[in-house]
RODO-2510 file (C-alpha; in nm, 4 decimals, decimal comma):
residues 444
     n   res          X          Y          Z
     1     m     1,3232    -4,2237     2,3628
     2     n     1,5050    -4,5241     2,5152
     3     q     1,8434    -4,3727     2,4290
     4     l     1,7407    -4,0391     2,5811
     5     i     1,6470    -4,2114     2,9068
     6     m     1,9733    -4,4083     2,9103
     7     n     2,1675    -4,0817     2,8658
     8     l     1,9752    -3,9176     3,1513
     9     i     2,0498    -4,2171     3,3758
    10     e     2,4203    -4,2000     3,2908
    11     q     2,4177    -3,8283     3,3785
    12     g     2,2402    -3,8985     3,7071
    13     k     1,9408    -3,6779     3,6211
    14     f     1,6906    -3,9056     3,7922
    15     s     1,4120    -3,6500     3,8304
    16     e     1,4088    -3,6123     3,4509
    17     v     1,4311    -3,9910     3,4154
    18     r     1,1102    -4,0260     3,6180
    19     n     0,9278    -3,7790     3,3943
    20     e     1,0382    -3,9485     3,0713
    21     i     1,0286    -4,3166     3,1632
    22     v     0,6565    -4,3187     3,2496
    23     k     0,5822    -4,2202     2,8887
    24     i     0,7067    -4,5462     2,7386
    25     n     0,5733    -4,9019     2,7325
    26     v     0,6390    -5,1200     3,0402
    27     v     0,8163    -5,3793     2,8216
    28     d     1,0599    -5,1100     2,7048
    29     i     1,1142    -5,0006     3,0638
    30     a     1,2011    -5,3604     3,1564
    31     q     1,4473    -5,3717     2,8665
    32     i     1,6148    -5,0531     2,9911
    33     l     1,6483    -5,2029     3,3408
    34     e     1,8046    -5,5173     3,1910
    35     e     2,0866    -5,3047     3,0474
    36     l     2,1693    -5,1246     3,3740
    37     k     2,4037    -5,2249     3,6523
    38     v     2,2349    -5,3405     3,9726
    39     e     2,2746    -5,0121     4,1643
    40     k     2,1245    -4,7926     3,8940
    41     m     1,8602    -5,0509     3,8056
    42     l     1,7309    -5,0423     4,1641
    43     i     1,7290    -4,6619     4,1697
    44     v     1,5332    -4,6383     3,8443
    45     f     1,2874    -4,9088     3,9530
    46     r     1,2095    -4,7168     4,2730
    47     l     1,1356    -4,4069     4,0656
    48     l     0,8427    -4,5811     3,8982
    49     p     0,4825    -4,5270     4,0172
    50     k     0,3609    -4,8416     4,1950
    51     e     0,1151    -4,9411     3,9189
    52     i     0,3861    -4,9237     3,6529
    53     a     0,6458    -5,0809     3,8845
    54     a     0,4307    -5,3929     3,9277
    55     e     0,3877    -5,4368     3,5520
    56     v     0,7588    -5,3834     3,4880
    57     f     0,8411    -5,6315     3,7657
    58     s     0,6553    -5,9055     3,5755
    59     y     0,8725    -5,8466     3,2649
    60     v     1,2249    -5,8215     3,4098
    61     s     1,4488    -6,1276     3,4470
    62     s     1,4280    -6,3653     3,7423
    63     e     1,7684    -6,2452     3,8624
    64     q     1,6549    -5,8811     3,8706
    65     r     1,3288    -5,9707     4,0468
    66     q     1,5313    -6,1335     4,3197
    67     q     1,7571    -5,8262     4,3499
    68     i     1,4525    -5,5966     4,3722
    69     i     1,2809    -5,8063     4,6411
    70     e     1,6011    -5,8337     4,8475
    71     v     1,6343    -5,4543     4,8845
    72     s     1,2641    -5,3655     4,8962
    73     t     1,0759    -5,2793     5,2114
    74     d     0,7709    -5,4810     5,3178
    75     k     0,5456    -5,1975     5,1991
    76     e     0,7117    -5,1897     4,8555
    77     i     0,6784    -5,5666     4,8177
    78     k     0,3113    -5,5489     4,9180
    79     n     0,2491    -5,2764     4,6588
    80     i     0,4044    -5,4907     4,3853
    81     i     0,2152    -5,8092     4,4785
    82     d    -0,1154    -5,6239     4,5137
    83     e    -0,0843    -5,4873     4,1596
    84     l     0,0221    -5,8160     3,9959
    85     f    -0,2233    -6,0605     3,8429
    86     l    -0,2318    -6,3847     4,0406
    87     d    -0,0891    -6,6027     3,7597
    88     d     0,2090    -6,3665     3,7271
    89     t     0,2635    -6,3862     4,1028
    90     i     0,2633    -6,7673     4,0874
    91     d     0,5100    -6,7704     3,7955
    92     i     0,7429    -6,5412     3,9886
    93     l     0,7238    -6,7448     4,3102
    94     e     0,7955    -7,0703     4,1241
    95     e     1,1335    -6,9457     4,0076
    96     m     1,2417    -6,7666     4,3272
    97     p     1,4610    -6,9188     4,6028
    98     s     1,2832    -7,0111     4,9260
    99     n     1,4074    -6,7093     5,1264
   100     i     1,2622    -6,4692     4,8678
   101     v     0,9344    -6,6642     4,8537
   102     k     0,9031    -6,6343     5,2326
   103     k     0,9630    -6,2600     5,2138
   104     i     0,6931    -6,2208     4,9497
   105     l     0,4383    -6,4427     5,1291
   106     k     0,4969    -6,2523     5,4525
   107     n     0,3551    -5,9445     5,2806
   108     t     0,0304    -6,1057     5,1612
   109     n    -0,2884    -6,1566     5,3579
   110     q    -0,4017    -6,4957     5,4854
   111     n    -0,6531    -6,5496     5,2068
   112     m    -0,3959    -6,4731     4,9360
   113     r    -0,1405    -6,7039     5,1008
   114     e    -0,3899    -6,9905     5,0960
   115     i    -0,4657    -6,9317     4,7290
   116     i    -0,0961    -6,9099     4,6381
   117     n    -0,0148    -7,2307     4,8280
   118     q    -0,3002    -7,4065     4,6491
   119     f    -0,1575    -7,3005     4,3120
   120     l     0,1953    -7,4040     4,4086
   121     n     0,0673    -7,7535     4,4940
   122     y    -0,0583    -7,8184     4,1405
   123     p     0,1733    -8,0321     3,9240
   124     e     0,4397    -7,8298     3,7435
   125     n     0,3371    -7,7168     3,3923
   126     s    -0,0243    -7,8204     3,4543
   127     a    -0,3350    -7,6089     3,3902
   128     g    -0,3711    -7,5498     3,7649
   129     s    -0,0207    -7,4054     3,7928
   130     i    -0,0614    -7,1523     3,5098
   131     m    -0,4256    -7,0457     3,5449
   132     t    -0,5560    -6,7288     3,7098
   133     i    -0,8638    -6,6867     3,9293
   134     e    -0,9163    -6,3278     3,8122
   135     y    -1,2133    -6,3735     3,5822
   136     v    -1,5712    -6,2414     3,5606
   137     d    -1,8453    -6,4828     3,6720
   138     l    -2,2179    -6,4332     3,6177
   139     k    -2,5425    -6,6098     3,7066
   140     k    -2,7764    -6,7299     3,4328
   141     e    -3,0766    -6,5634     3,6027
   142     m    -2,9195    -6,2173     3,5608
   143     t    -3,0434    -5,9794     3,2961
   144     i    -2,7879    -5,8241     3,0640
   145     g    -2,8342    -5,4924     3,2453
   146     e    -2,7550    -5,6556     3,5814
   147     a    -2,4588    -5,8386     3,4280
   148     l    -2,3085    -5,5161     3,2911
   149     e    -2,3482    -5,3458     3,6281
   150     h    -2,1792    -5,6453     3,7938
   151     i    -1,8901    -5,6237     3,5466
   152     k    -1,8456    -5,2515     3,6127
   153     r    -1,8262    -5,3146     3,9867
   154     t    -1,5961    -5,6170     3,9888
   155     a    -1,3942    -5,6270     3,6670
   156     v    -1,1370    -5,3580     3,7394
   157     d    -0,8839    -5,6165     3,8665
   158     k    -0,9775    -5,9011     3,6331
   159     e    -0,7288    -6,0247     3,3763
   160     t    -0,9870    -6,0278     3,0972
   161     i    -1,3527    -5,9313     3,0599
   162     n    -1,3897    -6,0282     2,6930
   163     t    -1,5415    -6,3597     2,8012
   164     c    -1,7621    -6,3996     3,1088
   165     y    -1,8331    -6,7345     3,2747
   166     v    -2,1806    -6,8397     3,3879
   167     i    -2,1826    -7,0560     3,7029
   168     d    -2,4475    -7,1967     3,9372
   169     n    -2,4567    -7,1661     4,3176
   170     n    -2,2053    -7,4533     4,3479
   171     r    -1,9665    -7,2824     4,1018
   172     r    -2,0332    -7,5440     3,8335
   173     l    -1,9680    -7,4056     3,4879
   174     e    -2,2925    -7,3734     3,2925
   175     g    -2,2023    -7,1482     3,0027
   176     i    -2,0007    -6,8593     2,8643
   177     v    -2,1036    -6,5271     2,7173
   178     s    -1,8897    -6,2696     2,5360
   179     l    -1,8818    -5,9019     2,6272
   180     r    -1,9770    -5,8293     2,2682
   181     k    -2,3081    -6,0166     2,3103
   182     l    -2,3797    -5,8330     2,6339
   183     i    -2,3251    -5,4950     2,4715
   184     l    -2,5168    -5,5644     2,1504
   185     n    -2,8282    -5,7191     2,3100
   186     d    -3,1154    -5,5520     2,4959
   187     k    -3,0514    -5,5034     2,8691
   188     d    -3,3725    -5,6891     2,9676
   189     i    -3,2677    -6,0183     2,8052
   190     v    -3,1733    -6,2923     3,0532
   191     i    -2,8200    -6,4345     3,0391
   192     k    -2,9376    -6,7966     2,9988
   193     d    -3,1027    -6,7018     2,6687
   194     i    -2,7813    -6,5827     2,5056
   195     m    -2,5092    -6,7863     2,6790
   196     k    -2,3174    -7,0547     2,4943
   197     t    -2,3409    -7,3969     2,6602
   198     n    -2,1129    -7,5908     2,4265
   199     i    -1,8007    -7,5069     2,6253
   200     i    -1,4399    -7,6073     2,5624
   201     s    -1,2864    -7,6464     2,9100
   202     i    -0,9750    -7,8097     3,0530
   203     q    -0,8958    -8,0061     3,3695
   204     t    -0,6594    -7,8662     3,6323
   205     t    -0,4096    -8,1495     3,5744
   206     m    -0,3858    -8,1182     3,1947
   207     d    -0,0312    -8,0589     3,0653
   208     q     0,0490    -7,7151     2,9260
   209     e     0,1546    -7,8556     2,5869
   210     e    -0,1916    -8,0112     2,5396
   211     i    -0,3505    -7,6819     2,6469
   212     a    -0,1534    -7,4902     2,3844
   213     s    -0,2754    -7,7372     2,1199
   214     l    -0,6374    -7,6773     2,2232
   215     f    -0,5948    -7,2992     2,2021
   216     k    -0,4555    -7,3385     1,8516
   217     k    -0,7209    -7,5890     1,7443
   218     y    -1,0190    -7,3794     1,8600
   219     d    -0,8590    -7,0350     1,8038
   220     l    -0,9394    -6,9154     2,1576
   221     l    -0,8277    -6,6146     2,3615
   222     a    -0,9214    -6,7634     2,6999
   223     m    -1,0273    -7,1035     2,8294
   224     p    -1,1952    -7,2075     3,1570
   225     v    -1,0252    -7,4527     3,3952
   226     v    -1,2518    -7,6894     3,5893
   227     d    -1,2025    -7,9565     3,8539
   228     n    -1,3317    -8,3149     3,8451
   229     e    -1,6818    -8,1987     3,9379
   230     n    -1,6918    -7,9353     3,6612
   231     r    -1,6561    -7,6496     3,9093
   232     l    -1,4876    -7,3417     3,7659
   233     v    -1,1545    -7,2852     3,9412
   234     g    -0,9782    -7,0496     3,7011
   235     i    -0,9048    -6,9459     3,3437
   236     i    -0,6012    -6,9503     3,1157
   237     t    -0,5476    -6,6588     2,8772
   238     i    -0,3688    -6,6352     2,5450
   239     d    -0,0725    -6,4372     2,6863
   240     d     0,0130    -6,7390     2,9038
   241     i    -0,0142    -6,9673     2,6006
   242     v     0,2287    -6,7539     2,3990
   243     d     0,4851    -6,7953     2,6798
   244     i     0,4181    -7,1710     2,6920
   245     i     0,4647    -7,2106     2,3156
   246     e     0,7973    -7,0273     2,3359
   247     q     0,9042    -7,2414     2,6320
   248     e     0,8021    -7,5702     2,4647
   249     n     0,9717    -7,4775     2,1362
   250     t     1,2928    -7,3849     2,3189
   251     e     1,2806    -7,7135     2,5096
   252     d     1,2329    -7,9100     2,1852
   253     f     1,5231    -7,7312     2,0154
   254     q     1,7486    -7,8116     2,3099
   255     k     1,6466    -8,1776     2,3101
   256     m     1,6943    -8,1970     1,9336
   257     a     2,0488    -8,0704     1,9858
   258     a     2,1086    -8,3379     2,2535
   259     m     2,1077    -8,0981     2,5482
   260     q     1,9252    -8,1022     2,8798
   261     p     1,6475    -7,8380     2,8628
   262     s     1,7006    -7,5168     3,0615
   263     d     1,4972    -7,1965     3,1059
   264     e     1,8011    -6,9822     3,1851
   265     e     1,9308    -6,7264     2,9369
   266     y     2,2544    -6,8312     2,7641
   267     l     2,4682    -6,5283     2,8614
   268     k     2,3474    -6,5434     3,2229
   269     t     2,4123    -6,9146     3,2663
   270     n     2,7261    -7,0357     3,4437
   271     v     2,9709    -7,2258     3,2173
   272     f     2,9630    -7,5288     3,4481
   273     t     2,5830    -7,5370     3,4219
   274     l     2,6036    -7,5196     3,0430
   275     a     2,8600    -7,7996     3,0428
   276     k     2,6435    -8,0136     3,2743
   277     h     2,3438    -7,9741     3,0418
   278     r     2,5474    -8,0969     2,7443
   279     v     2,7937    -8,3533     2,8718
   280     i     2,5469    -8,6279     2,9684
   281     w     2,3963    -8,6598     2,6214
   282     l     2,7395    -8,6271     2,4590
   283     m     2,8615    -8,9100     2,6795
   284     v     2,5641    -9,1272     2,5833
   285     l     2,6215    -9,0566     2,2142
   286     m     2,9967    -9,1145     2,2492
   287     i     2,9433    -9,4530     2,4128
   288     s     2,6778    -9,5491     2,1573
   289     a     2,9235    -9,4570     1,8825
   290     t     3,1458    -9,7439     2,0011
   291     f     2,9002    -9,9736     1,8231
   292     t     3,0122    -9,8069     1,5007
   293     g     3,3744    -9,8795     1,5853
   294     n     3,2914   -10,2430     1,6632
   295     i     3,1218   -10,2807     1,3240
   296     i     3,4343   -10,1516     1,1495
   297     k     3,6505   -10,3936     1,3520
   298     k     3,4225   -10,6828     1,2613
   299     f     3,4703   -10,6128     0,8907
   300     e     3,8389   -10,5283     0,9213
   301     d     3,9325   -10,8092     0,6804
   302     v     3,7055   -10,6555     0,4144
   303     l     3,8792   -10,3168     0,4508
   304     q     4,2240   -10,4772     0,4349
   305     s     4,1290   -10,6611     0,1150
   306     v     3,9986   -10,3482    -0,0619
   307     v     4,1501   -10,0447     0,1104
   308     i     3,9691    -9,7929    -0,1106
   309     l     3,6392    -9,8906     0,0561
   310     a     3,7461    -9,6879     0,3617
   311     a     3,7472    -9,3672     0,1565
   312     f     3,3696    -9,3863     0,1029
   313     i     3,2721    -9,4500     0,4671
   314     p     3,2434    -9,0771     0,5649
   315     m     3,0258    -9,0023     0,2611
   316     l     2,7885    -9,2910     0,3357
   317     m     2,7610    -9,2115     0,7079
   318     d     2,7087    -8,8369     0,6544
   319     t     2,4495    -8,8889     0,3799
   320     g     2,2625    -9,1467     0,5871
   321     g     2,2658    -8,9270     0,8974
   322     n     2,1458    -8,6227     0,7037
   323     a     1,8692    -8,8219     0,5330
   324     g     1,7468    -8,9590     0,8659
   325     s     1,7573    -8,6157     1,0314
   326     q     1,5470    -8,4632     0,7537
   327     s     1,2714    -8,7191     0,8062
   328     a     1,2900    -8,7028     1,1858
   329     t     1,2644    -8,3223     1,1876
   330     l     0,9522    -8,3241     0,9688
   331     i     0,7823    -8,5970     1,1729
   332     i     0,8676    -8,4328     1,5088
   333     r     0,7187    -8,1063     1,3832
   334     g     0,4127    -8,2890     1,2502
   335     l     0,3589    -8,4570     1,5879
   336     a     0,3973    -8,1250     1,7702
   337     l     0,1339    -7,9615     1,5477
   338     e    -0,0879    -8,2733     1,5741
   339     e    -0,0832    -8,3103     1,1949
   340     i     0,0474    -8,6647     1,2522
   341     k    -0,1143    -8,9078     1,4984
   342     l     0,0205    -9,2307     1,6466
   343     k    -0,2158    -9,4306     1,4247
   344     d    -0,0495    -9,2796     1,1160
   345     i     0,2765    -9,4693     1,1645
   346     l     0,2205    -9,7060     0,8683
   347     k     0,1274    -9,4126     0,6436
   348     v     0,4415    -9,2299     0,7511
   349     l     0,6659    -9,5326     0,6955
   350     w     0,5152    -9,5938     0,3503
   351     k     0,5572    -9,2290     0,2507
   352     e     0,9163    -9,2127     0,3782
   353     l     0,9937    -9,5384     0,1950
   354     q     0,8739    -9,3814    -0,1303
   355     v     1,0662    -9,0601    -0,0621
   356     g     1,3753    -9,2638     0,0260
   357     i     1,3574    -9,4544    -0,3043
   358     i     1,3275    -9,1343    -0,5083
   359     v     1,6022    -8,9513    -0,3172
   360     g     1,8227    -9,2610    -0,3101
   361     l     1,8010    -9,3150    -0,6872
   362     t     1,8796    -8,9482    -0,7511
   363     l     2,1874    -8,9575    -0,5272
   364     v     2,2993    -9,2892    -0,6774
   365     v     2,2968    -9,1491    -1,0324
   366     v     2,5036    -8,8452    -0,9318
   367     n     2,7385    -9,0570    -0,7210
   368     f     2,7885    -9,3155    -0,9955
   369     i     2,8917    -9,0454    -1,2436
   370     r     3,1288    -8,8879    -0,9920
   371     i     3,2975    -9,2108    -0,8774
   372     y     3,3156    -9,4014    -1,2037
   373     y     3,3710    -9,1313    -1,4648
   374     f     3,5565    -8,8625    -1,2715
   375     e     3,7449    -9,0620    -1,0080
   376     k     3,8001    -9,3625    -1,2387
   377     t     3,7065    -9,6124    -0,9664
   378     d     3,6644    -9,9819    -1,0529
   379     i     3,3113   -10,0623    -1,1743
   380     n     3,2561   -10,3315    -0,9078
   381     i     3,3505   -10,0944    -0,6264
   382     t     3,1383    -9,8189    -0,7829
   383     i     2,8351   -10,0487    -0,7935
   384     t     2,9026   -10,1579    -0,4348
   385     v     2,9226    -9,7984    -0,3056
   386     c     2,6148    -9,6856    -0,5007
   387     s     2,4097    -9,9867    -0,3910
   388     s     2,5079    -9,9269    -0,0297
   389     l     2,4229    -9,5584    -0,0646
   390     f     2,0757    -9,6388    -0,1993
   391     l     2,0050    -9,8887     0,0814
   392     t     2,1395    -9,6481     0,3453
   393     v     1,9230    -9,3560     0,2303
   394     v     1,6065    -9,5687     0,2139
   395     l     1,6659    -9,7187     0,5595
   396     a     1,7596    -9,3775     0,7037
   397     k     1,4355    -9,2219     0,5780
   398     v     1,2254    -9,5037     0,7233
   399     i     1,4105    -9,5011     1,0570
   400     g     1,3973    -9,1209     1,0790
   401     g     1,0234    -9,1259     1,0113
   402     g     0,9385    -9,4110     1,2468
   403     l     1,1455    -9,3477     1,5606
   404     p     0,9783    -9,0170     1,6681
   405     i     0,6349    -9,1816     1,6460
   406     l     0,7641    -9,4815     1,8409
   407     a     0,9016    -9,2440     2,1070
   408     k     0,5624    -9,0726     2,1313
   409     k     0,3923    -9,4122     2,1718
   410     l     0,6326    -9,4945     2,4568
   411     k     0,5375    -9,1634     2,6290
   412     l     0,8767    -9,0098     2,5486
   413     d     0,9350    -8,6684     2,3931
   414     p     0,9773    -8,7225     2,0151
   415     a     1,2369    -8,4415     2,0142
   416     i     1,4950    -8,6779     2,1663
   417     m     1,4859    -8,8710     1,8364
   418     a     1,6450    -8,5784     1,6534
   419     s     1,9716    -8,5284     1,4690
   420     p     2,2361    -8,6606     1,7144
   421     l     2,0553    -8,9823     1,8110
   422     i     1,9193    -9,0522     1,4611
   423     t     2,2668    -8,9949     1,3154
   424     t     2,4233    -9,2418     1,5584
   425     i     2,1658    -9,5093     1,4765
   426     v     2,1840    -9,4524     1,1005
   427     d     2,5664    -9,4564     1,1065
   428     a     2,5576    -9,8108     1,2416
   429     v     2,2947    -9,9135     0,9841
   430     a     2,4974    -9,7535     0,7008
   431     l     2,8147    -9,9405     0,7962
   432     v     2,6403   -10,2763     0,8266
   433     a     2,4749   -10,2216     0,4865
   434     y     2,8032   -10,1096     0,3279
   435     f     3,0189   -10,3943     0,4514
   436     s     2,7518   -10,6577     0,3931
   437     m     2,7084   -10,5327     0,0362
   438     s     3,0858   -10,5236    -0,0150
   439     s     3,1255   -10,8796     0,1093
   440     r     2,8606   -11,0095    -0,1317
   441     l     2,9262   -10,8052    -0,4422
   442     l     3,3054   -10,8189    -0,4226
   443     g     3,3189   -11,1766    -0,2969
   444     l     3,5279   -11,0888     0,0099
***
């Protein structure tokens, strides 16, 4: 179907395009628009009925949204905004330049502008900035019959009706009740008799990463957002959480690769922007690597005495870096999933010490056979290299396990303690261990 529509667009048969494109999912329509040049994308978008156009608008890229708004009339913009859920409108406004935001706000009523401005004033990535106010609220004195009639009248524009929220006259949250309970119980039963009062709610200032953890922990589809006085101000739904999880995971991957996080798509990002996101961390790591060079200079006399020691430096540094990265990756993931807490640091260090001993001994046996029997290296040098390897692996495992937890304790993102930084730290440790061991065992 998508290919048929693309062919019709290429042939300029736009009346047929309109007939066919409304038959497919809005996500697929957005994907088709992504593949078109600006002129044809705008033509096809204007062919869409206003209800479908608004949904498609929420799925296209930020760049295309801006292009659509720039060429749209005030009436067209109003139609789009009126059909969007409030949280989608906020997300769109947050990523638009100021001139586009002004154009959008100009086409909303005074009440909507006040609500939007209130949302935009919440801290970035907080519950208040991602919530929606489109939910169903009930009173505990209502009967189920009255509640169902209320839902029929008011729920057409709500984001979800699966869970309804029971509030008092001051909008304080008193309970929740599922649509399933309303349907399955007798219509004369009063809401307060079936509502659930043990409510999991979140504050407007809570960070989105913590919110995602709560959704996962309690297996929820929606969660109420309250202010400091427990007044219901909005809800967050699972579709927002899926986007947050993707965003947080992407951010962690970028930090673990020593890059500045960015929400922009790779192919649509300017090369200078990509370079800017990478060069700062590379510069930090490059400068920190000078410590490694200074260590080698300090033990220059040891290298001059036994030149063959230099041949094993890459192997020791690479093995140490890899060992540390393995541990760091597991601990960072454990912290993200809340399987590991800050109080578990001693348990983690003890476990990584044990793992390091087992892995280190295994690598030492293989390395000893390779160096001594196959490469015919002197026994004293072989023992020195293997001893250094064992110490390096054990220290790397402990460092890799401990640093992410330490970062978390210092209110830093544990992801920064990933491969590049761990490798740099472990390289220095490996060299100090190697040269110190060489000096003692070889009497240099």
